[in-house]
N, CA and C atoms as an extended XYZ file, in Angstrom:
264
Properties=species:S:1:pos:R:3:atomname:S:1:resname:S:1:resid:I:1 pbc="F F F"
N       -12.606      -24.148        2.306 N   MET     1
C       -12.067      -23.911        0.568 CA  MET     1
C       -12.179      -22.344        0.739 C   MET     1
N       -11.376      -21.490       -0.059 N   SER     2
C       -11.491      -19.937        0.152 CA  SER     2
C       -12.496      -19.840       -1.185 C   SER     2
N       -12.893      -18.100       -0.721 N   ARG     3
C       -14.545      -18.093       -1.359 CA  ARG     3
C       -13.735      -18.337       -3.212 C   ARG     3
N       -12.576      -17.815       -3.550 N   ALA     4
C       -12.345      -17.604       -4.912 CA  ALA     4
C       -12.606      -18.870       -5.656 C   ALA     4
N       -12.574      -19.995       -4.649 N   ALA     5
C       -12.740      -21.535       -5.375 CA  ALA     5
C       -13.669      -21.630       -5.600 C   ALA     5
N       -14.250      -21.035       -4.629 N   GLU     6
C       -15.743      -21.809       -4.465 CA  GLU     6
C       -16.556      -21.233       -6.121 C   GLU     6
N       -16.442      -19.501       -5.821 N   ARG     7
C       -17.047      -19.254       -7.668 CA  ARG     7
C       -16.693      -19.700       -8.530 C   ARG     7
N       -17.717      -19.460       -9.431 N   SER     8
C       -17.287      -20.343      -11.281 CA  SER     8
C       -16.862      -19.660      -12.029 C   SER     8
N       -16.269      -19.988      -12.765 N   PRO     9
C       -14.867      -19.231      -13.687 CA  PRO     9
C       -16.100      -18.000      -14.416 C   PRO     9
N       -17.026      -18.378      -14.788 N   ALA    10
C       -17.764      -16.514      -15.013 CA  ALA    10
C       -17.865      -15.410      -14.473 C   ALA    10
N       -17.807      -15.886      -13.048 N   VAL    11
C       -17.809      -14.416      -12.077 CA  VAL    11
C       -16.507      -14.593      -11.726 C   VAL    11
N       -15.620      -15.307      -11.143 N   VAL    12
C       -13.799      -14.545      -11.514 CA  VAL    12
C       -13.775      -13.827      -12.608 C   VAL    12
N       -14.015      -14.144      -13.819 N   GLU    13
C       -13.778      -13.440      -15.039 CA  GLU    13
C       -13.939      -12.101      -15.346 C   GLU    13
N       -15.303      -11.745      -14.453 N   ILE    14
C       -16.078      -10.867      -14.948 CA  ILE    14
C       -15.477       -9.530      -13.932 C   ILE    14
N       -14.938      -10.413      -12.772 N   LEU    15
C       -14.298       -9.460      -11.690 CA  LEU    15
C       -13.167       -9.122      -11.718 C   LEU    15
N       -12.152       -9.881      -12.956 N   GLU    16
C       -11.042       -9.583      -12.901 CA  GLU    16
C       -10.828       -8.493      -13.998 C   GLU    16
N       -12.015       -8.144      -14.772 N   GLN    17
C       -12.038       -7.073      -15.971 CA  GLN    17
C       -12.233       -5.747      -15.742 C   GLN    17
N       -11.495       -4.787      -16.156 N   PRO    18
C       -11.739       -3.063      -15.527 CA  PRO    18
C       -13.190       -3.102      -15.851 C   PRO    18
N       -13.637       -1.933      -15.206 N   ILE    19
C       -14.433       -1.167      -15.027 CA  ILE    19
C       -14.681       -0.615      -16.831 C   ILE    19
N       -15.310       -0.629      -17.836 N   SER    20
C       -14.673        0.047      -18.804 CA  SER    20
C       -15.533        1.818      -18.227 C   SER    20
N       -16.538        1.777      -17.900 N   GLU    21
C       -16.328        3.733      -17.240 CA  GLU    21
C       -15.425        4.138      -16.805 C   GLU    21
N       -15.321        3.326      -15.511 N   LEU    22
C       -13.912        3.928      -14.967 CA  LEU    22
C       -12.733        4.317      -15.745 C   LEU    22
N       -12.317        2.842      -16.775 N   ALA    23
C       -10.849        2.967      -17.396 CA  ALA    23
C       -10.899        4.618      -18.053 C   ALA    23
N       -11.906        4.335      -18.679 N   GLY    24
C       -12.534        5.811      -19.698 CA  GLY    24
C       -12.091        7.203      -18.406 C   GLY    24
N       -11.883        7.536      -17.440 N   LEU    25
C       -11.501        8.278      -16.929 CA  LEU    25
C        -9.820        8.536      -16.169 C   LEU    25
N        -9.219        7.393      -16.963 N   ARG    26
C        -8.627        7.630      -16.337 CA  ARG    26
C        -7.330        8.920      -17.617 C   ARG    26
N        -7.847        8.575      -18.756 N   GLU    27
C        -7.791        9.820      -19.734 CA  GLU    27
C        -8.001       11.342      -19.884 C   GLU    27
N        -8.259       11.157      -19.090 N   VAL    28
C        -8.330       12.744      -19.064 CA  VAL    28
C        -7.360       14.152      -18.859 C   VAL    28
N        -7.253       15.278      -19.346 N   ASP    29
C        -6.484       15.684      -19.786 CA  ASP    29
C        -6.831       16.874      -18.610 C   ASP    29
N        -5.966       17.447      -17.637 N   PRO    30
C        -6.128       18.172      -16.737 CA  PRO    30
C        -6.181       19.722      -17.439 C   PRO    30
N        -6.731       21.354      -17.089 N   PRO    31
C        -6.753       22.047      -18.028 CA  PRO    31
C        -5.550       22.773      -17.867 C   PRO    31
N        -5.475       23.890      -18.919 N   ALA    32
C        -3.895       23.719      -18.936 CA  ALA    32
C        -3.417       25.232      -18.136 C   ALA    32
N        -4.721       26.194      -17.811 N   ASN    33
C        -5.085       27.278      -16.512 CA  ASN    33
C        -4.365       25.853      -15.536 C   ASN    33
N        -4.629       25.493      -15.025 N   LEU    34
C        -4.156       24.801      -13.738 CA  LEU    34
C        -2.965       24.307      -13.643 C   LEU    34
N        -2.483       23.751      -14.925 N   VAL    35
C        -1.113       23.429      -14.701 CA  VAL    35
C        -0.188       24.238      -14.587 C   VAL    35
N        -0.314       25.809      -15.516 N   ALA    36
C         0.298       27.024      -15.688 CA  ALA    36
C         0.429       26.974      -14.163 C   ALA    36
N        -1.172       27.019      -13.378 N   ARG    37
C        -0.835       27.716      -12.063 CA  ARG    37
C        -0.381       27.230      -10.760 C   ARG    37
N         0.071       25.751      -10.729 N   VAL    38
C         0.494       25.062      -10.298 CA  VAL    38
C         1.771       24.678      -10.194 C   VAL    38
N         2.639       24.981      -11.841 N   MET    39
C         4.098       25.016      -11.838 CA  MET    39
C         4.715       26.203      -11.868 C   MET    39
N         3.599       27.113      -11.453 N   THR    40
C         4.030       28.754      -10.909 CA  THR    40
C         4.513       28.731       -9.638 C   THR    40
N         3.301       28.329       -9.378 N   ARG    41
C         3.032       27.780       -7.361 CA  ARG    41
C         4.769       27.382       -6.800 C   ARG    41
N         4.786       26.378       -8.091 N   LEU    42
C         6.378       25.307       -7.208 CA  LEU    42
C         7.790       25.745       -8.059 C   LEU    42
N         7.732       26.700       -8.891 N   SER    43
C         8.469       27.452       -8.946 CA  SER    43
C         8.925       28.273       -8.693 C   SER    43
N         8.299       28.996       -7.794 N   GLU    44
C         8.196       30.119       -7.074 CA  GLU    44
C         7.616       30.463       -5.773 C   GLU    44
N         8.391       29.759       -5.141 N   PRO    45
C         7.828       29.733       -3.516 CA  PRO    45
C         7.727       31.127       -2.684 C   PRO    45
N         6.591       31.085       -2.095 N   ARG    46
C         5.925       32.312       -1.482 CA  ARG    46
C         7.251       32.548       -0.373 C   ARG    46
N         7.334       34.007       -0.031 N   LEU    47
C         8.303       34.426        0.972 CA  LEU    47
C         7.555       34.453        2.243 C   LEU    47
N         8.386       34.330        3.192 N   PRO    48
C         7.601       34.075        4.568 CA  PRO    48
C         6.973       34.816        4.665 C   PRO    48
N         5.852       34.813        5.820 N   SER    49
C         5.450       36.450        6.591 CA  SER    49
C         6.749       36.623        7.999 C   SER    49
N         6.480       37.562        8.694 N   LEU    50
C         6.975       37.940        8.871 CA  LEU    50
C         6.957       37.297       10.797 C   LEU    50
N         5.829       37.300       10.730 N   TRP    51
C         5.631       36.046       11.907 CA  TRP    51
C         6.201       34.312       11.714 C   TRP    51
N         6.584       33.974       10.316 N   GLN    52
C         6.871       32.955       10.138 CA  GLN    52
C         8.707       32.466       10.614 C   GLN    52
N         8.768       34.156        9.771 N   TRP    53
C        10.481       33.795        9.856 CA  TRP    53
C        11.074       34.387       10.916 C   TRP    53
N        10.379       34.692       12.184 N   LEU    54
C        10.328       35.047       13.531 CA  LEU    54
C        10.527       33.987       14.800 C   LEU    54
N        10.059       32.961       13.875 N   ARG    55
C         9.242       31.773       14.822 CA  ARG    55
C        10.389       30.447       13.944 C   ARG    55
N        11.231       30.552       12.510 N   HIS    56
C        12.012       29.572       12.127 CA  HIS    56
C        13.148       29.268       13.414 C   HIS    56
N        13.359       28.774       12.943 N   PRO    57
C        14.532       27.841       14.116 CA  PRO    57
C        15.915       28.423       13.555 C   PRO    57
N        17.064       28.588       14.635 N   PHE    58
C        18.412       28.748       13.720 CA  PHE    58
C        19.181       28.162       14.569 C   PHE    58
N        20.157       27.826       14.252 N   CYS    59
C        21.466       27.303       15.264 CA  CYS    59
C        22.848       27.360       15.324 C   CYS    59
N        23.096       27.907       16.587 N   ILE    60
C        24.006       29.014       16.596 CA  ILE    60
C        25.355       27.842       16.877 C   ILE    60
N        26.533       27.725       16.357 N   GLU    61
C        27.435       27.040       16.305 CA  GLU    61
C        28.672       27.846       17.153 C   GLU    61
N        29.258       27.105       18.508 N   ILE    62
C        30.461       28.257       18.719 CA  ILE    62
C        31.206       26.907       18.966 C   ILE    62
N        32.233       26.615       18.874 N   ARG    63
C        33.959       26.026       18.607 CA  ARG    63
C        34.698       26.699       19.191 C   ARG    63
N        34.793       25.997       19.936 N   LEU    64
C        35.734       26.488       21.197 CA  LEU    64
C        37.095       25.590       21.490 C   LEU    64
N        38.231       25.685       21.656 N   SER    65
C        39.175       24.686       21.701 CA  SER    65
C        39.690       24.982       23.283 C   SER    65
N        40.218       23.957       23.967 N   PRO    66
C        40.127       23.750       25.329 CA  PRO    66
C        41.274       24.762       25.967 C   PRO    66
N        41.874       25.418       24.717 N   LEU    67
C        43.437       26.723       25.482 CA  LEU    67
C        41.950       27.983       25.428 C   LEU    67
N        41.215       28.218       24.223 N   ALA    68
C        41.011       29.192       24.789 CA  ALA    68
C        39.561       29.400       25.490 C   ALA    68
N        38.744       28.354       26.194 N   LEU    69
C        37.816       28.048       27.369 CA  LEU    69
C        39.180       28.672       28.365 C   LEU    69
N        39.875       27.937       28.428 N   ILE    70
C        40.789       28.284       29.535 CA  ILE    70
C        41.144       30.229       29.614 C   ILE    70
N        41.445       30.131       28.561 N   GLY    71
C        41.737       32.174       28.228 CA  GLY    71
C        40.595       32.456       28.641 C   GLY    71
N        39.324       32.666       27.938 N   LEU    72
C        37.958       32.949       28.116 CA  LEU    72
C        37.920       33.069       29.420 C   LEU    72
N        38.030       32.358       30.777 N   ALA    73
C        37.559       32.027       31.957 CA  ALA    73
C        38.530       32.307       32.384 C   ALA    73
N        39.663       32.897       32.309 N   LEU    74
C        40.975       33.669       33.059 CA  LEU    74
C        40.314       34.981       33.036 C   LEU    74
N        40.063       35.085       31.175 N   LEU    75
C        39.274       37.035       31.108 CA  LEU    75
C        38.327       37.101       32.008 C   LEU    75
N        37.099       36.346       32.100 N   LEU    76
C        36.337       37.434       32.277 CA  LEU    76
C        36.513       36.986       34.229 C   LEU    76
N        37.591       35.552       34.940 N   THR    77
C        37.861       35.987       36.257 CA  THR    77
C        38.582       37.471       36.264 C   THR    77
N        39.395       38.013       35.989 N   ALA    78
C        40.186       39.081       35.937 CA  ALA    78
C        38.806       40.277       35.273 C   ALA    78
N        38.140       40.412       34.393 N   ALA    79
C        36.843       41.031       34.858 CA  ALA    79
C        36.387       41.218       35.884 C   ALA    79
N        35.697       40.303       36.603 N   PHE    80
C        35.110       40.290       37.697 CA  PHE    80
C        36.306       40.386       39.189 C   PHE    80
N        36.898       40.354       38.690 N   VAL    81
C        38.204       41.497       40.200 CA  VAL    81
C        38.154       42.620       39.840 C   VAL    81
N        38.309       43.216       38.290 N   LEU    82
C        38.593       44.559       38.494 CA  LEU    82
C        37.639       45.370       39.049 C   LEU    82
N        36.038       44.833       38.419 N   VAL    83
C        34.807       45.062       38.916 CA  VAL    83
C        34.434       45.284       39.981 C   VAL    83
N        35.218       44.206       40.801 N   GLY    84
C        34.558       44.230       41.938 CA  GLY    84
C        35.922       45.344       42.892 C   GLY    84
N        37.124       45.248       42.983 N   ALA    85
C        37.930       46.115       43.692 CA  ALA    85
C        37.427       47.386       43.071 C   ALA    85
N        36.909       48.027       41.756 N   THR    86
C        36.267       49.411       41.937 CA  THR    86
C        34.969       49.560       42.334 C   THR    86
N        34.130       48.763       42.580 N   LEU    87
C        33.232       48.804       43.925 CA  LEU    87
C        33.110       49.207       44.939 C   LEU    87
N        34.097       48.952       45.392 N   ARG    88
C        35.025       49.261       46.895 CA  ARG    88
C        35.388       50.193       47.267 C   ARG    88
């Protein structure tokens, strides 16, 4: 048998009713200055510090077609050959 079945009906009814002292705590309004302060902070986010800004990751995306990649490789090869020929 479960524990709920062992209890008398009077005990079950008392346990299922909300506690009146605690139920009154639900109806507390927050102070107006607290609400205004929180809403101001939410509407105007802080600027990050220099350290936070420097640590923020960023993404660089380079899109190259295969033809552009071949052209870049040929250009770099020619540059290295030219620099190597002038150093002799």
